[in-house]
PLY file of the C-alpha trace (Angstrom):
ply
format ascii 1.0
element vertex 244
property float x
property float y
property float z
element edge 243
property int vertex1
property int vertex2
end_header
0.00 0.00 0.00
1.42 3.37 -1.07
-0.11 6.60 0.24
-0.23 9.29 -2.46
-1.93 12.23 -0.71
-3.12 13.34 2.70
-5.50 16.01 3.98
-7.21 16.83 7.25
-10.92 17.50 6.78
-12.57 20.31 8.73
-13.94 17.92 11.35
-10.49 16.46 11.97
-10.91 13.29 9.94
-7.68 12.28 8.21
-8.22 11.39 4.55
-5.44 9.58 2.72
-5.51 8.42 -0.87
-3.51 5.29 -1.66
-2.72 2.81 -4.36
-2.53 -0.94 -3.96
-0.77 -2.06 -7.09
-3.00 -0.66 -9.84
-5.98 -0.16 -7.51
-6.71 3.35 -6.17
-8.37 3.75 -2.80
-9.09 6.13 0.06
-8.69 5.65 3.82
-10.39 7.84 6.43
-9.40 7.68 10.11
-10.96 9.52 13.07
-9.02 12.32 14.71
-9.17 11.19 18.31
-8.78 7.41 18.22
-7.03 6.36 21.44
-6.61 2.77 20.22
-6.62 1.01 16.85
-10.00 1.79 15.30
-12.48 -0.78 14.03
-12.71 -0.74 10.24
-15.68 -0.45 7.88
-15.16 -1.23 4.18
-17.22 1.30 2.20
-18.33 -0.24 -1.05
-20.15 1.57 -3.86
-21.66 1.03 -7.32
-19.22 0.72 -10.26
-19.58 4.39 -11.19
-16.06 5.54 -10.28
-14.58 6.84 -7.02
-14.58 10.45 -8.19
-18.27 10.39 -9.00
-19.10 8.60 -5.76
-16.75 10.67 -3.58
-19.36 13.08 -2.10
-21.49 10.18 -0.85
-18.49 8.17 0.30
-16.87 10.99 2.27
-20.21 11.77 3.95
-20.48 8.13 5.05
-16.83 8.15 6.17
-17.26 11.29 8.30
-20.42 9.93 9.87
-18.56 6.71 10.73
-15.52 8.58 12.05
-17.77 10.45 14.48
-18.66 7.03 15.90
-14.98 6.03 16.17
-14.64 3.94 13.00
-11.98 4.01 10.32
-13.33 3.53 6.81
-11.78 2.65 3.46
-12.84 2.20 -0.12
-11.23 1.02 -3.36
-11.97 1.56 -7.04
-13.85 -1.36 -8.54
-12.54 -3.21 -11.63
-13.41 -1.43 -14.87
-14.42 1.79 -13.08
-12.91 5.24 -12.76
-9.44 5.44 -14.31
-8.95 1.69 -14.30
-8.83 -0.10 -17.66
-12.22 -0.57 -19.28
-13.68 -4.06 -19.40
-15.25 -4.72 -22.84
-17.42 -7.61 -21.65
-18.79 -5.51 -18.78
-19.46 -2.57 -21.10
-21.43 -4.88 -23.40
-23.40 -6.30 -20.46
-24.27 -2.77 -19.30
-25.41 -1.88 -22.82
-27.58 -5.01 -22.95
-29.06 -4.13 -19.55
-29.89 -0.57 -20.60
-31.46 -1.81 -23.83
-33.69 -4.29 -22.01
-34.79 -1.78 -19.38
-35.49 0.99 -21.90
-37.59 -1.45 -23.92
-39.50 -2.51 -20.82
-38.32 -6.09 -21.28
-37.38 -8.53 -18.48
-33.67 -8.57 -17.71
-32.50 -12.08 -18.55
-30.37 -14.27 -16.29
-27.72 -14.22 -19.01
-27.41 -10.43 -18.86
-27.27 -10.44 -15.04
-24.63 -13.19 -14.99
-22.49 -11.40 -17.59
-22.74 -8.12 -15.70
-22.25 -9.30 -12.11
-20.37 -12.61 -11.88
-17.06 -11.45 -13.46
-17.18 -8.30 -11.31
-17.61 -10.36 -8.13
-14.85 -12.80 -9.14
-12.37 -9.95 -9.65
-13.47 -7.46 -6.99
-13.60 -9.81 -3.98
-9.90 -10.82 -4.06
-9.03 -7.12 -4.45
-11.07 -6.24 -1.37
-9.27 -9.03 0.51
-5.88 -7.69 -0.57
-6.92 -4.21 0.57
-8.03 -5.67 3.90
-4.63 -7.34 4.34
-2.89 -4.00 3.81
-5.28 -1.96 5.94
-5.11 -4.29 8.93
-1.32 -4.08 8.86
-1.50 -0.36 9.73
-1.03 0.39 13.44
-4.02 2.75 13.57
-6.42 0.10 12.22
-7.74 -2.84 14.20
-10.59 -5.28 14.03
-13.30 -6.16 13.92
-14.28 -5.34 10.33
-17.63 -4.46 8.76
-18.73 -4.20 5.13
-21.15 -1.51 3.99
-23.18 -0.93 0.85
-22.22 -1.22 -2.78
-23.01 -4.12 -5.10
-24.86 -6.60 -2.89
-23.41 -9.62 -4.75
-19.88 -8.52 -3.77
-21.04 -8.25 -0.16
-22.53 -11.75 -0.29
-19.33 -13.32 -1.62
-17.15 -11.45 0.88
-19.39 -12.52 3.76
-18.93 -16.14 2.68
-15.18 -16.23 2.00
-13.74 -13.57 4.35
-13.82 -14.58 8.04
-12.44 -11.21 9.15
-15.74 -9.49 8.25
-17.97 -9.63 11.33
-21.11 -7.78 10.17
-22.50 -6.18 7.01
-24.93 -3.50 5.91
-26.25 -4.45 2.47
-28.31 -2.42 0.00
-30.84 -4.46 -1.97
-30.57 -2.34 -5.07
-28.75 -4.34 -7.74
-29.34 -7.45 -9.80
-28.25 -10.73 -8.19
-27.31 -13.83 -10.21
-29.06 -17.05 -9.25
-25.71 -18.56 -8.22
-25.34 -15.86 -5.56
-28.70 -16.85 -4.06
-27.08 -20.19 -3.27
-24.04 -18.47 -1.74
-26.40 -16.33 0.34
-27.51 -19.47 2.16
-23.93 -19.73 3.51
-23.96 -16.21 5.01
-24.19 -16.35 8.81
-22.83 -12.98 10.01
-25.23 -10.32 11.36
-26.90 -8.39 8.52
-28.69 -5.05 8.25
-30.38 -4.91 4.83
-31.79 -1.73 3.28
-34.55 -1.93 0.65
-36.13 0.96 -1.24
-39.70 -0.23 -1.76
-40.22 1.65 -5.05
-36.73 1.14 -6.50
-37.27 1.44 -10.24
-34.28 -0.76 -11.10
-34.77 -3.48 -8.51
-37.00 -6.55 -8.41
-38.67 -6.21 -5.02
-39.69 -9.86 -4.79
-36.18 -11.00 -5.69
-34.83 -8.75 -2.91
-37.25 -10.30 -0.42
-36.33 -13.81 -1.60
-32.65 -13.00 -1.18
-33.22 -11.74 2.36
-35.05 -14.97 3.13
-32.10 -16.98 1.78
-29.55 -15.54 4.24
-28.80 -17.99 7.06
-27.80 -15.32 9.58
-29.34 -15.74 13.02
-29.46 -11.96 13.27
-30.74 -10.24 10.16
-33.06 -7.27 9.79
-34.75 -5.82 6.71
-35.35 -2.06 6.68
-37.74 -1.09 3.87
-38.50 2.54 3.04
-40.85 4.08 0.51
-39.15 5.77 -2.41
-36.89 5.18 -5.38
-33.28 4.04 -5.62
-31.74 7.32 -4.43
-34.40 8.12 -1.84
-32.83 6.42 1.19
-33.81 8.58 4.20
-31.15 10.16 6.41
-32.29 8.24 9.49
-31.54 4.97 7.69
-27.85 5.85 7.93
-28.22 6.45 11.66
-29.74 2.98 12.13
-26.91 1.41 10.13
-24.36 3.20 12.32
-26.04 1.84 15.44
-25.89 -1.65 13.93
-22.12 -1.36 13.42
-21.63 0.06 16.90
-23.35 -3.01 18.36
-21.28 -5.49 16.38
-17.87 -3.87 15.91
-17.29 -2.31 19.34
0 1
1 2
2 3
3 4
4 5
5 6
6 7
7 8
8 9
9 10
10 11
11 12
12 13
13 14
14 15
15 16
16 17
17 18
18 19
19 20
20 21
21 22
22 23
23 24
24 25
25 26
26 27
27 28
28 29
29 30
30 31
31 32
32 33
33 34
34 35
35 36
36 37
37 38
38 39
39 40
40 41
41 42
42 43
43 44
44 45
45 46
46 47
47 48
48 49
49 50
50 51
51 52
52 53
53 54
54 55
55 56
56 57
57 58
58 59
59 60
60 61
61 62
62 63
63 64
64 65
65 66
66 67
67 68
68 69
69 70
70 71
71 72
72 73
73 74
74 75
75 76
76 77
77 78
78 79
79 80
80 81
81 82
82 83
83 84
84 85
85 86
86 87
87 88
88 89
89 90
90 91
91 92
92 93
93 94
94 95
95 96
96 97
97 98
98 99
99 100
100 101
101 102
102 103
103 104
104 105
105 106
106 107
107 108
108 109
109 110
110 111
111 112
112 113
113 114
114 115
115 116
116 117
117 118
118 119
119 120
120 121
121 122
122 123
123 124
124 125
125 126
126 127
127 128
128 129
129 130
130 131
131 132
132 133
133 134
134 135
135 136
136 137
137 138
138 139
139 140
140 141
141 142
142 143
143 144
144 145
145 146
146 147
147 148
148 149
149 150
150 151
151 152
152 153
153 154
154 155
155 156
156 157
157 158
158 159
159 160
160 161
161 162
162 163
163 164
164 165
165 166
166 167
167 168
168 169
169 170
170 171
171 172
172 173
173 174
174 175
175 176
176 177
177 178
178 179
179 180
180 181
181 182
182 183
183 184
184 185
185 186
186 187
187 188
188 189
189 190
190 191
191 192
192 193
193 194
194 195
195 196
196 197
197 198
198 199
199 200
200 201
201 202
202 203
203 204
204 205
205 206
206 207
207 208
208 209
209 210
210 211
211 212
212 213
213 214
214 215
215 216
216 217
217 218
218 219
219 220
220 221
221 222
222 223
223 224
224 225
225 226
226 227
227 228
228 229
229 230
230 231
231 232
232 233
233 234
234 235
235 236
236 237
237 238
238 239
239 240
240 241
241 242
242 243
């Protein structure tokens, strides 16, 4: 891990950009941590770190106020990383189907999501290795938001992740429904009831598939970007219960 820039935000949060090989990322740490801080991995849609930065830094500052360090990395094929022709084609096929009002086929979902999960999860694990080697970062570790299929795979294969906040707002391949049955960590799942790009019944079926003994579904009226502010407060309380 190589730090490339550093700035102190106006609330004292230390923001450091880094690279991990070819992967850019950002680490935020609270100002007044008296001991190694618990870590939350902030995931996001594959729209690029720069585009997502305002939302990510708001989440990071909110988490820092609760004593958490947070970190994010650029997803494969996003931002300044090399484009992925197969993923670009899958996105085009998805847009075409949705604009035509047609069902999104399993083939499109698989082509869009499965390669992303296969590549992104090992990168998140490599980032976790590097982050936990820093003296100011400790466990336990949580995972928050982003592409829900990445969160499912990480919850299955990464024992260092103790709890996750997942957003039911992206397409999930059928194979990931089977992996969801292996998820046992505590889960806090957000669902926008009127999400125009999400199959509500599929989201409910996925929640049912999780094997976690503690899992809660928080559904709110509104579209994809209409998550209410208080939903973030409830997610923060969830992490405080499980990571402190």
